[in-house]
PyMOL Python script that loads the backbone (N, CA, C, O; Angstrom):
from pymol import cmd

cmd.read_pdbstr("""\
ATOM      1  N   UNK A   1      44.381  18.407  -1.838  1.00  0.00           N
ATOM      2  CA  UNK A   1      44.028  17.247  -2.430  1.00  0.00           C
ATOM      3  C   UNK A   1      42.946  16.731  -1.398  1.00  0.00           C
ATOM      4  O   UNK A   1      41.809  16.490  -1.805  1.00  0.00           O
ATOM      5  N   UNK A   2      43.226  16.587  -0.290  1.00  0.00           N
ATOM      6  CA  UNK A   2      42.385  15.959   0.893  1.00  0.00           C
ATOM      7  C   UNK A   2      41.157  16.486   0.671  1.00  0.00           C
ATOM      8  O   UNK A   2      40.268  15.649   0.515  1.00  0.00           O
ATOM      9  N   UNK A   3      40.803  17.778   0.603  1.00  0.00           N
ATOM     10  CA  UNK A   3      39.420  18.382   0.746  1.00  0.00           C
ATOM     11  C   UNK A   3      38.859  17.962  -0.719  1.00  0.00           C
ATOM     12  O   UNK A   3      37.706  17.532  -0.743  1.00  0.00           O
ATOM     13  N   UNK A   4      39.474  18.038  -1.774  1.00  0.00           N
ATOM     14  CA  UNK A   4      38.963  17.564  -3.088  1.00  0.00           C
ATOM     15  C   UNK A   4      38.255  16.271  -3.098  1.00  0.00           C
ATOM     16  O   UNK A   4      37.156  16.161  -3.642  1.00  0.00           O
ATOM     17  N   UNK A   5      38.923  15.170  -2.441  1.00  0.00           N
ATOM     18  CA  UNK A   5      38.399  14.023  -2.206  1.00  0.00           C
ATOM     19  C   UNK A   5      37.323  13.783  -1.183  1.00  0.00           C
ATOM     20  O   UNK A   5      36.528  12.855  -1.332  1.00  0.00           O
ATOM     21  N   UNK A   6      37.280  14.543  -0.211  1.00  0.00           N
ATOM     22  CA  UNK A   6      36.168  14.475   0.626  1.00  0.00           C
ATOM     23  C   UNK A   6      34.868  15.268  -0.157  1.00  0.00           C
ATOM     24  O   UNK A   6      33.708  14.862  -0.092  1.00  0.00           O
ATOM     25  N   UNK A   7      35.239  16.301  -0.797  1.00  0.00           N
ATOM     26  CA  UNK A   7      33.984  16.942  -1.426  1.00  0.00           C
ATOM     27  C   UNK A   7      33.597  15.902  -2.632  1.00  0.00           C
ATOM     28  O   UNK A   7      32.384  15.702  -2.704  1.00  0.00           O
ATOM     29  N   UNK A   8      34.319  15.267  -3.502  1.00  0.00           N
ATOM     30  CA  UNK A   8      34.019  14.494  -4.417  1.00  0.00           C
ATOM     31  C   UNK A   8      33.114  13.273  -3.810  1.00  0.00           C
ATOM     32  O   UNK A   8      32.138  12.816  -4.406  1.00  0.00           O
ATOM     33  N   UNK A   9      33.552  12.836  -2.608  1.00  0.00           N
ATOM     34  CA  UNK A   9      32.909  11.447  -1.958  1.00  0.00           C
ATOM     35  C   UNK A   9      31.526  12.195  -1.423  1.00  0.00           C
ATOM     36  O   UNK A   9      30.456  11.619  -1.617  1.00  0.00           O
ATOM     37  N   UNK A  10      31.548  13.327  -0.830  1.00  0.00           N
ATOM     38  CA  UNK A  10      30.182  13.620  -0.456  1.00  0.00           C
ATOM     39  C   UNK A  10      29.197  14.026  -1.865  1.00  0.00           C
ATOM     40  O   UNK A  10      28.040  13.626  -1.988  1.00  0.00           O
ATOM     41  N   UNK A  11      29.751  14.702  -2.653  1.00  0.00           N
ATOM     42  CA  UNK A  11      28.941  14.816  -3.999  1.00  0.00           C
ATOM     43  C   UNK A  11      28.325  13.658  -4.501  1.00  0.00           C
ATOM     44  O   UNK A  11      27.131  13.669  -4.801  1.00  0.00           O
ATOM     45  N   UNK A  12      29.111  12.542  -4.635  1.00  0.00           N
ATOM     46  CA  UNK A  12      28.973  11.112  -5.234  1.00  0.00           C
ATOM     47  C   UNK A  12      27.861  10.782  -4.107  1.00  0.00           C
ATOM     48  O   UNK A  12      26.819  10.526  -4.710  1.00  0.00           O
ATOM     49  N   UNK A  13      27.711  10.709  -3.028  1.00  0.00           N
ATOM     50  CA  UNK A  13      26.901  10.208  -1.876  1.00  0.00           C
ATOM     51  C   UNK A  13      25.246  10.993  -2.138  1.00  0.00           C
ATOM     52  O   UNK A  13      24.176  10.384  -2.154  1.00  0.00           O
ATOM     53  N   UNK A  14      25.418  12.292  -2.301  1.00  0.00           N
ATOM     54  CA  UNK A  14      24.366  13.174  -2.438  1.00  0.00           C
ATOM     55  C   UNK A  14      23.621  12.828  -3.948  1.00  0.00           C
ATOM     56  O   UNK A  14      22.396  12.741  -4.043  1.00  0.00           O
ATOM     57  N   UNK A  15      24.582  12.640  -5.154  1.00  0.00           N
ATOM     58  CA  UNK A  15      23.873  12.537  -6.382  1.00  0.00           C
ATOM     59  C   UNK A  15      23.368  11.108  -6.208  1.00  0.00           C
ATOM     60  O   UNK A  15      22.292  11.000  -6.796  1.00  0.00           O
ATOM     61  N   UNK A  16      23.739   9.980  -5.623  1.00  0.00           N
ATOM     62  CA  UNK A  16      23.293   8.713  -5.191  1.00  0.00           C
ATOM     63  C   UNK A  16      21.920   8.760  -4.824  1.00  0.00           C
ATOM     64  O   UNK A  16      20.952   8.295  -5.426  1.00  0.00           O
ATOM     65  N   UNK A  17      21.981   9.496  -3.562  1.00  0.00           N
ATOM     66  CA  UNK A  17      20.631   9.738  -3.053  1.00  0.00           C
ATOM     67  C   UNK A  17      19.498  10.285  -3.667  1.00  0.00           C
ATOM     68  O   UNK A  17      18.355   9.829  -3.634  1.00  0.00           O
ATOM     69  N   UNK A  18      20.032  11.635  -4.419  1.00  0.00           N
ATOM     70  CA  UNK A  18      18.914  12.143  -5.240  1.00  0.00           C
ATOM     71  C   UNK A  18      18.277  11.239  -6.313  1.00  0.00           C
ATOM     72  O   UNK A  18      17.075  11.150  -6.564  1.00  0.00           O
ATOM     73  N   UNK A  19      19.405  10.515  -6.964  1.00  0.00           N
ATOM     74  CA  UNK A  19      18.954   9.607  -8.158  1.00  0.00           C
ATOM     75  C   UNK A  19      17.981   8.571  -7.376  1.00  0.00           C
ATOM     76  O   UNK A  19      16.876   8.351  -7.871  1.00  0.00           O
ATOM     77  N   UNK A  20      18.274   8.071  -6.438  1.00  0.00           N
ATOM     78  CA  UNK A  20      17.111   7.007  -5.485  1.00  0.00           C
ATOM     79  C   UNK A  20      15.792   7.680  -5.468  1.00  0.00           C
ATOM     80  O   UNK A  20      14.887   7.229  -6.170  1.00  0.00           O
ATOM     81  N   UNK A  21      15.616   8.687  -4.750  1.00  0.00           N
ATOM     82  CA  UNK A  21      14.489   9.424  -4.691  1.00  0.00           C
ATOM     83  C   UNK A  21      13.827   9.684  -5.994  1.00  0.00           C
ATOM     84  O   UNK A  21      12.656   9.334  -6.143  1.00  0.00           O
ATOM     85  N   UNK A  22      14.639  10.413  -7.179  1.00  0.00           N
ATOM     86  CA  UNK A  22      13.959  10.649  -8.301  1.00  0.00           C
ATOM     87  C   UNK A  22      13.334   9.235  -8.931  1.00  0.00           C
ATOM     88  O   UNK A  22      12.190   9.231  -9.387  1.00  0.00           O
ATOM     89  N   UNK A  23      14.155   8.050  -8.924  1.00  0.00           N
ATOM     90  CA  UNK A  23      13.541   6.860  -9.539  1.00  0.00           C
ATOM     91  C   UNK A  23      12.386   6.438  -8.909  1.00  0.00           C
ATOM     92  O   UNK A  23      11.595   5.701  -9.498  1.00  0.00           O
ATOM     93  N   UNK A  24      12.145   6.928  -7.463  1.00  0.00           N
ATOM     94  CA  UNK A  24      10.601   6.246  -7.087  1.00  0.00           C
ATOM     95  C   UNK A  24       9.631   7.668  -7.162  1.00  0.00           C
ATOM     96  O   UNK A  24       8.450   7.530  -6.843  1.00  0.00           O
ATOM     97  N   UNK A  25       9.969   8.631  -7.456  1.00  0.00           N
ATOM     98  CA  UNK A  25       8.870   9.888  -7.740  1.00  0.00           C
ATOM     99  C   UNK A  25       7.814   9.488  -8.762  1.00  0.00           C
ATOM    100  O   UNK A  25       6.648   9.876  -8.696  1.00  0.00           O
ATOM    101  N   UNK A  26       8.294   8.690  -9.706  1.00  0.00           N
ATOM    102  CA  UNK A  26       7.164   8.461 -10.698  1.00  0.00           C
ATOM    103  C   UNK A  26       6.202   7.102 -10.296  1.00  0.00           C
ATOM    104  O   UNK A  26       5.359   6.658 -11.075  1.00  0.00           O
ATOM    105  N   UNK A  27       6.419   6.635  -9.212  1.00  0.00           N
ATOM    106  CA  UNK A  27       5.825   5.352  -9.079  1.00  0.00           C
ATOM    107  C   UNK A  27       4.314   5.753  -8.728  1.00  0.00           C
ATOM    108  O   UNK A  27       4.168   6.945  -8.458  1.00  0.00           O
ATOM    109  N   UNK A  28       3.206   4.979  -8.689  1.00  0.00           N
ATOM    110  CA  UNK A  28       2.008   5.483  -8.557  1.00  0.00           C
ATOM    111  C   UNK A  28       1.615   5.511  -6.945  1.00  0.00           C
ATOM    112  O   UNK A  28       2.505   5.676  -6.111  1.00  0.00           O
ATOM    113  N   UNK A  29       0.355   5.357  -6.594  1.00  0.00           N
ATOM    114  CA  UNK A  29       0.131   5.481  -5.160  1.00  0.00           C
ATOM    115  C   UNK A  29      -0.507   6.776  -5.049  1.00  0.00           C
ATOM    116  O   UNK A  29       0.014   7.527  -4.224  1.00  0.00           O
ATOM    117  N   UNK A  30      -1.430   7.181  -5.632  1.00  0.00           N
ATOM    118  CA  UNK A  30      -2.381   8.569  -5.268  1.00  0.00           C
ATOM    119  C   UNK A  30      -2.004   9.651  -6.528  1.00  0.00           C
ATOM    120  O   UNK A  30      -1.602   9.451  -7.674  1.00  0.00           O
ATOM    121  N   UNK A  31      -2.237  10.553  -5.977  1.00  0.00           N
ATOM    122  CA  UNK A  31      -1.775  11.803  -6.817  1.00  0.00           C
ATOM    123  C   UNK A  31      -3.111  12.467  -7.428  1.00  0.00           C
ATOM    124  O   UNK A  31      -3.039  13.603  -7.897  1.00  0.00           O
ATOM    125  N   UNK A  32      -4.349  11.750  -7.423  1.00  0.00           N
ATOM    126  CA  UNK A  32      -5.703  12.354  -7.698  1.00  0.00           C
ATOM    127  C   UNK A  32      -5.748  12.481  -9.134  1.00  0.00           C
ATOM    128  O   UNK A  32      -6.394  13.458  -9.511  1.00  0.00           O
ATOM    129  N   UNK A  33      -5.253  11.781 -10.020  1.00  0.00           N
ATOM    130  CA  UNK A  33      -5.189  11.783 -11.365  1.00  0.00           C
ATOM    131  C   UNK A  33      -6.566  11.488 -11.925  1.00  0.00           C
ATOM    132  O   UNK A  33      -7.051  12.134 -12.854  1.00  0.00           O
ATOM    133  N   UNK A  34      -7.179  10.469 -11.308  1.00  0.00           N
ATOM    134  CA  UNK A  34      -8.554  10.081 -11.601  1.00  0.00           C
ATOM    135  C   UNK A  34      -8.519   9.134 -12.495  1.00  0.00           C
ATOM    136  O   UNK A  34      -9.596   8.733 -12.936  1.00  0.00           O
ATOM    137  N   UNK A  35      -7.726   8.762 -12.800  1.00  0.00           N
ATOM    138  CA  UNK A  35      -7.376   7.667 -14.178  1.00  0.00           C
ATOM    139  C   UNK A  35      -7.677   6.326 -13.556  1.00  0.00           C
ATOM    140  O   UNK A  35      -7.785   6.123 -12.347  1.00  0.00           O
ATOM    141  N   UNK A  36      -7.814   5.332 -14.629  1.00  0.00           N
ATOM    142  CA  UNK A  36      -7.776   4.053 -14.005  1.00  0.00           C
ATOM    143  C   UNK A  36      -6.879   3.440 -13.123  1.00  0.00           C
ATOM    144  O   UNK A  36      -7.158   2.469 -12.420  1.00  0.00           O
ATOM    145  N   UNK A  37      -5.903   3.958 -13.160  1.00  0.00           N
ATOM    146  CA  UNK A  37      -4.791   3.454 -11.983  1.00  0.00           C
ATOM    147  C   UNK A  37      -5.071   3.910 -10.756  1.00  0.00           C
ATOM    148  O   UNK A  37      -4.164   3.759  -9.938  1.00  0.00           O
ATOM    149  N   UNK A  38      -6.243   4.522 -10.309  1.00  0.00           N
ATOM    150  CA  UNK A  38      -6.314   5.040  -9.211  1.00  0.00           C
ATOM    151  C   UNK A  38      -7.336   4.081  -8.390  1.00  0.00           C
ATOM    152  O   UNK A  38      -7.449   4.179  -7.168  1.00  0.00           O
ATOM    153  N   UNK A  39      -8.158   3.033  -9.261  1.00  0.00           N
ATOM    154  CA  UNK A  39      -8.927   1.830  -8.791  1.00  0.00           C
ATOM    155  C   UNK A  39      -8.559   0.753  -7.882  1.00  0.00           C
ATOM    156  O   UNK A  39      -7.443   0.269  -8.070  1.00  0.00           O
ATOM    157  N   UNK A  40      -9.228   0.303  -6.984  1.00  0.00           N
ATOM    158  CA  UNK A  40      -8.830  -0.713  -6.089  1.00  0.00           C
ATOM    159  C   UNK A  40      -9.957  -1.616  -5.707  1.00  0.00           C
ATOM    160  O   UNK A  40     -11.080  -1.419  -6.171  1.00  0.00           O
ATOM    161  N   UNK A  41      -9.694  -2.658  -4.829  1.00  0.00           N
ATOM    162  CA  UNK A  41     -10.733  -3.312  -4.710  1.00  0.00           C
ATOM    163  C   UNK A  41     -10.343  -3.924  -3.294  1.00  0.00           C
ATOM    164  O   UNK A  41      -9.182  -4.329  -3.234  1.00  0.00           O
ATOM    165  N   UNK A  42     -11.048  -4.051  -2.243  1.00  0.00           N
ATOM    166  CA  UNK A  42     -10.858  -4.696  -0.952  1.00  0.00           C
ATOM    167  C   UNK A  42     -11.602  -6.022  -0.914  1.00  0.00           C
ATOM    168  O   UNK A  42     -12.819  -5.965  -1.090  1.00  0.00           O
ATOM    169  N   UNK A  43     -11.054  -7.173  -0.714  1.00  0.00           N
ATOM    170  CA  UNK A  43     -11.493  -8.250  -0.613  1.00  0.00           C
ATOM    171  C   UNK A  43     -11.362  -9.087   0.470  1.00  0.00           C
ATOM    172  O   UNK A  43     -10.269  -8.894   1.001  1.00  0.00           O
ATOM    173  N   UNK A  44     -12.003  -9.924   1.017  1.00  0.00           N
ATOM    174  CA  UNK A  44     -11.430 -10.928   2.183  1.00  0.00           C
ATOM    175  C   UNK A  44     -11.557 -12.323   1.977  1.00  0.00           C
ATOM    176  O   UNK A  44     -12.334 -12.786   1.143  1.00  0.00           O
ATOM    177  N   UNK A  45     -10.842 -12.998   2.688  1.00  0.00           N
ATOM    178  CA  UNK A  45     -10.516 -14.441   2.405  1.00  0.00           C
ATOM    179  C   UNK A  45     -11.050 -15.149   3.868  1.00  0.00           C
ATOM    180  O   UNK A  45     -10.762 -14.670   4.965  1.00  0.00           O
ATOM    181  N   UNK A  46     -11.709 -16.123   3.719  1.00  0.00           N
ATOM    182  CA  UNK A  46     -12.252 -16.832   5.192  1.00  0.00           C
ATOM    183  C   UNK A  46     -11.196 -17.398   6.005  1.00  0.00           C
ATOM    184  O   UNK A  46     -11.216 -17.609   7.217  1.00  0.00           O
ATOM    185  N   UNK A  47     -10.084 -17.658   5.000  1.00  0.00           N
ATOM    186  CA  UNK A  47      -9.130 -18.526   5.932  1.00  0.00           C
ATOM    187  C   UNK A  47      -9.160 -19.769   6.764  1.00  0.00           C
ATOM    188  O   UNK A  47      -8.524 -19.942   7.804  1.00  0.00           O
ATOM    189  N   UNK A  48      -9.917 -20.556   6.223  1.00  0.00           N
ATOM    190  CA  UNK A  48     -10.521 -21.763   6.729  1.00  0.00           C
ATOM    191  C   UNK A  48     -11.247 -21.636   7.919  1.00  0.00           C
ATOM    192  O   UNK A  48     -11.071 -22.206   8.996  1.00  0.00           O
ATOM    193  N   UNK A  49     -12.320 -20.581   7.488  1.00  0.00           N
ATOM    194  CA  UNK A  49     -13.297 -20.486   8.851  1.00  0.00           C
ATOM    195  C   UNK A  49     -14.215 -21.750   8.507  1.00  0.00           C
ATOM    196  O   UNK A  49     -14.334 -22.304   7.415  1.00  0.00           O
ATOM    197  N   UNK A  50     -14.909 -22.100   9.871  1.00  0.00           N
ATOM    198  CA  UNK A  50     -15.726 -23.507   9.983  1.00  0.00           C
ATOM    199  C   UNK A  50     -17.180 -22.949   9.550  1.00  0.00           C
ATOM    200  O   UNK A  50     -18.006 -23.788   9.190  1.00  0.00           O
ATOM    201  N   UNK A  51     -17.585 -21.429   9.565  1.00  0.00           N
ATOM    202  CA  UNK A  51     -19.020 -21.005   9.194  1.00  0.00           C
ATOM    203  C   UNK A  51     -18.709 -19.707   9.079  1.00  0.00           C
ATOM    204  O   UNK A  51     -17.709 -19.027   9.311  1.00  0.00           O
ATOM    205  N   UNK A  52     -19.783 -19.515   8.669  1.00  0.00           N
ATOM    206  CA  UNK A  52     -20.032 -17.672   8.282  1.00  0.00           C
ATOM    207  C   UNK A  52     -19.677 -17.519   6.761  1.00  0.00           C
ATOM    208  O   UNK A  52     -19.500 -18.431   5.953  1.00  0.00           O
ATOM    209  N   UNK A  53     -19.616 -16.247   6.561  1.00  0.00           N
ATOM    210  CA  UNK A  53     -19.266 -15.565   5.288  1.00  0.00           C
ATOM    211  C   UNK A  53     -18.670 -14.601   5.369  1.00  0.00           C
ATOM    212  O   UNK A  53     -18.886 -13.818   6.294  1.00  0.00           O
ATOM    213  N   UNK A  54     -17.722 -14.363   4.406  1.00  0.00           N
ATOM    214  CA  UNK A  54     -16.797 -13.007   4.120  1.00  0.00           C
ATOM    215  C   UNK A  54     -17.738 -11.896   3.999  1.00  0.00           C
ATOM    216  O   UNK A  54     -18.909 -12.118   3.689  1.00  0.00           O
ATOM    217  N   UNK A  55     -17.275 -10.630   4.238  1.00  0.00           N
ATOM    218  CA  UNK A  55     -17.864  -9.545   3.970  1.00  0.00           C
ATOM    219  C   UNK A  55     -17.714  -9.179   2.470  1.00  0.00           C
ATOM    220  O   UNK A  55     -16.641  -9.398   1.906  1.00  0.00           O
ATOM    221  N   UNK A  56     -18.906  -8.553   1.719  1.00  0.00           N
ATOM    222  CA  UNK A  56     -18.846  -8.117   0.379  1.00  0.00           C
ATOM    223  C   UNK A  56     -17.472  -7.254  -0.144  1.00  0.00           C
ATOM    224  O   UNK A  56     -16.815  -6.418   0.475  1.00  0.00           O
ATOM    225  N   UNK A  57     -17.313  -7.731  -1.387  1.00  0.00           N
ATOM    226  CA  UNK A  57     -16.130  -7.021  -1.981  1.00  0.00           C
ATOM    227  C   UNK A  57     -16.406  -5.308  -2.142  1.00  0.00           C
ATOM    228  O   UNK A  57     -17.470  -4.794  -2.484  1.00  0.00           O
ATOM    229  N   UNK A  58     -15.527  -4.819  -1.902  1.00  0.00           N
ATOM    230  CA  UNK A  58     -15.710  -3.272  -2.136  1.00  0.00           C
ATOM    231  C   UNK A  58     -14.689  -2.658  -2.929  1.00  0.00           C
ATOM    232  O   UNK A  58     -13.521  -3.040  -2.868  1.00  0.00           O
ATOM    233  N   UNK A  59     -15.134  -1.569  -3.794  1.00  0.00           N
ATOM    234  CA  UNK A  59     -14.356  -1.239  -4.639  1.00  0.00           C
ATOM    235  C   UNK A  59     -14.507   0.579  -4.633  1.00  0.00           C
ATOM    236  O   UNK A  59     -15.539   1.194  -4.364  1.00  0.00           O
ATOM    237  N   UNK A  60     -13.053   1.233  -5.044  1.00  0.00           N
ATOM    238  CA  UNK A  60     -13.126   2.442  -5.039  1.00  0.00           C
ATOM    239  C   UNK A  60     -12.309   2.899  -6.097  1.00  0.00           C
ATOM    240  O   UNK A  60     -11.599   2.130  -6.745  1.00  0.00           O
ATOM    241  N   UNK A  61     -12.381   4.206  -6.318  1.00  0.00           N
ATOM    242  CA  UNK A  61     -11.184   4.745  -7.393  1.00  0.00           C
ATOM    243  C   UNK A  61     -10.294   5.876  -7.026  1.00  0.00           C
ATOM    244  O   UNK A  61      -9.981   6.792  -7.786  1.00  0.00           O
ATOM    245  N   UNK A  62      -9.830   5.698  -5.516  1.00  0.00           N
ATOM    246  CA  UNK A  62      -9.080   6.856  -5.180  1.00  0.00           C
ATOM    247  C   UNK A  62      -9.576   8.038  -4.643  1.00  0.00           C
ATOM    248  O   UNK A  62      -8.883   8.778  -3.943  1.00  0.00           O
ATOM    249  N   UNK A  63     -10.842   8.278  -4.956  1.00  0.00           N
ATOM    250  CA  UNK A  63     -11.436   9.435  -4.236  1.00  0.00           C
ATOM    251  C   UNK A  63     -12.513   8.937  -3.473  1.00  0.00           C
ATOM    252  O   UNK A  63     -13.420   9.752  -3.302  1.00  0.00           O
ATOM    253  N   UNK A  64     -12.649   7.919  -3.011  1.00  0.00           N
ATOM    254  CA  UNK A  64     -13.863   6.988  -2.269  1.00  0.00           C
ATOM    255  C   UNK A  64     -13.087   6.586  -1.131  1.00  0.00           C
ATOM    256  O   UNK A  64     -12.093   5.862  -1.094  1.00  0.00           O
ATOM    257  N   UNK A  65     -13.823   7.288  -0.028  1.00  0.00           N
ATOM    258  CA  UNK A  65     -13.187   6.534   1.391  1.00  0.00           C
ATOM    259  C   UNK A  65     -14.258   5.298   1.746  1.00  0.00           C
ATOM    260  O   UNK A  65     -15.481   5.371   1.864  1.00  0.00           O
ATOM    261  N   UNK A  66     -13.316   4.057   1.884  1.00  0.00           N
ATOM    262  CA  UNK A  66     -13.934   2.988   2.179  1.00  0.00           C
ATOM    263  C   UNK A  66     -13.337   2.584   3.644  1.00  0.00           C
ATOM    264  O   UNK A  66     -12.203   2.907   3.997  1.00  0.00           O
ATOM    265  N   UNK A  67     -14.078   1.975   4.303  1.00  0.00           N
ATOM    266  CA  UNK A  67     -13.704   1.373   5.803  1.00  0.00           C
ATOM    267  C   UNK A  67     -13.591  -0.046   5.806  1.00  0.00           C
ATOM    268  O   UNK A  67     -14.451  -0.684   5.198  1.00  0.00           O
ATOM    269  N   UNK A  68     -12.654  -0.654   6.401  1.00  0.00           N
ATOM    270  CA  UNK A  68     -12.716  -2.278   6.333  1.00  0.00           C
ATOM    271  C   UNK A  68     -13.971  -2.649   7.195  1.00  0.00           C
ATOM    272  O   UNK A  68     -14.527  -2.094   8.143  1.00  0.00           O
ATOM    273  N   UNK A  69     -14.204  -3.828   6.481  1.00  0.00           N
ATOM    274  CA  UNK A  69     -15.532  -4.306   7.120  1.00  0.00           C
ATOM    275  C   UNK A  69     -15.533  -4.835   8.315  1.00  0.00           C
ATOM    276  O   UNK A  69     -14.413  -5.256   8.603  1.00  0.00           O
ATOM    277  N   UNK A  70     -16.425  -5.014   9.247  1.00  0.00           N
ATOM    278  CA  UNK A  70     -16.379  -5.833  10.426  1.00  0.00           C
ATOM    279  C   UNK A  70     -16.912  -7.213  10.064  1.00  0.00           C
ATOM    280  O   UNK A  70     -17.227  -7.526   8.916  1.00  0.00           O
ATOM    281  N   UNK A  71     -16.986  -7.974  11.070  1.00  0.00           N
ATOM    282  CA  UNK A  71     -17.486  -9.388  10.780  1.00  0.00           C
ATOM    283  C   UNK A  71     -19.132  -9.464  10.288  1.00  0.00           C
ATOM    284  O   UNK A  71     -20.032 -10.101  10.835  1.00  0.00           O
ATOM    285  N   UNK A  72     -19.198  -8.755   9.293  1.00  0.00           N
ATOM    286  CA  UNK A  72     -20.921  -8.992   9.003  1.00  0.00           C
ATOM    287  C   UNK A  72     -21.410 -10.619   8.808  1.00  0.00           C
ATOM    288  O   UNK A  72     -22.491 -11.093   9.157  1.00  0.00           O
ATOM    289  N   UNK A  73     -20.287 -11.314   8.150  1.00  0.00           N
ATOM    290  CA  UNK A  73     -20.847 -12.642   7.914  1.00  0.00           C
ATOM    291  C   UNK A  73     -20.799 -13.630   8.818  1.00  0.00           C
ATOM    292  O   UNK A  73     -21.017 -14.813   8.558  1.00  0.00           O
ATOM    293  N   UNK A  74     -20.421 -13.031  10.257  1.00  0.00           N
ATOM    294  CA  UNK A  74     -20.059 -13.984  11.253  1.00  0.00           C
ATOM    295  C   UNK A  74     -19.417 -15.193  10.997  1.00  0.00           C
ATOM    296  O   UNK A  74     -19.897 -16.316  11.153  1.00  0.00           O
ATOM    297  N   UNK A  75     -18.264 -14.891  10.579  1.00  0.00           N
ATOM    298  CA  UNK A  75     -17.041 -15.832  10.269  1.00  0.00           C
ATOM    299  C   UNK A  75     -16.837 -16.564  11.966  1.00  0.00           C
ATOM    300  O   UNK A  75     -16.939 -16.001  13.055  1.00  0.00           O
ATOM    301  N   UNK A  76     -16.573 -17.757  11.700  1.00  0.00           N
ATOM    302  CA  UNK A  76     -16.029 -18.299  13.076  1.00  0.00           C
ATOM    303  C   UNK A  76     -15.261 -19.485  12.781  1.00  0.00           C
ATOM    304  O   UNK A  76     -15.574 -20.065  11.742  1.00  0.00           O
ATOM    305  N   UNK A  77     -14.333 -19.966  13.463  1.00  0.00           N
ATOM    306  CA  UNK A  77     -13.405 -20.821  13.540  1.00  0.00           C
ATOM    307  C   UNK A  77     -12.988 -21.169  14.795  1.00  0.00           C
ATOM    308  O   UNK A  77     -12.375 -20.250  15.338  1.00  0.00           O
ATOM    309  N   UNK A  78     -13.114 -22.327  15.566  1.00  0.00           N
ATOM    310  CA  UNK A  78     -12.609 -22.704  17.049  1.00  0.00           C
ATOM    311  C   UNK A  78     -11.376 -22.103  17.194  1.00  0.00           C
ATOM    312  O   UNK A  78     -10.460 -22.225  16.380  1.00  0.00           O
ATOM    313  N   UNK A  79     -11.328 -21.416  18.275  1.00  0.00           N
ATOM    314  CA  UNK A  79     -10.037 -20.970  18.944  1.00  0.00           C
ATOM    315  C   UNK A  79      -9.431 -19.612  18.142  1.00  0.00           C
ATOM    316  O   UNK A  79      -8.302 -19.188  18.389  1.00  0.00           O
ATOM    317  N   UNK A  80     -10.192 -19.080  17.298  1.00  0.00           N
ATOM    318  CA  UNK A  80      -9.994 -17.725  16.656  1.00  0.00           C
ATOM    319  C   UNK A  80     -10.947 -16.951  16.503  1.00  0.00           C
ATOM    320  O   UNK A  80     -12.120 -17.304  16.380  1.00  0.00           O
ATOM    321  N   UNK A  81     -10.417 -15.493  16.495  1.00  0.00           N
ATOM    322  CA  UNK A  81     -11.472 -14.332  16.238  1.00  0.00           C
ATOM    323  C   UNK A  81     -11.110 -13.444  15.007  1.00  0.00           C
ATOM    324  O   UNK A  81      -9.965 -13.101  14.710  1.00  0.00           O
ATOM    325  N   UNK A  82     -12.281 -13.115  14.318  1.00  0.00           N
ATOM    326  CA  UNK A  82     -12.139 -12.450  13.090  1.00  0.00           C
ATOM    327  C   UNK A  82     -12.126 -11.106  13.686  1.00  0.00           C
ATOM    328  O   UNK A  82     -13.196 -10.805  14.214  1.00  0.00           O
ATOM    329  N   UNK A  83     -11.225 -10.242  13.740  1.00  0.00           N
ATOM    330  CA  UNK A  83     -11.224  -8.593  14.208  1.00  0.00           C
ATOM    331  C   UNK A  83     -10.726  -7.989  13.041  1.00  0.00           C
ATOM    332  O   UNK A  83     -10.578  -6.768  12.993  1.00  0.00           O
TER     333      UNK A  83
END
""", "prot")
cmd.dss("prot")
cmd.show_as("cartoon", "prot")
cmd.util.cbc("prot")
cmd.orient("prot")
């Protein structure tokens, strides 16, 4: 009886873990389907900058490699560094 309880407990734990994994299996985040769900936008916020402008908005579709922009608009705020 003791082994049966241990087996049932382990089976229940494994079943719960499998259910958790399968519940997230359908979440987006790639896959290369090429649909509209793969589109994304990178935008920037000046966060109270005293001068300069934010980099241009960039858009992609999941198949496009984009790099985060450098401080192309010379954003500046005393005591801070745009990095």
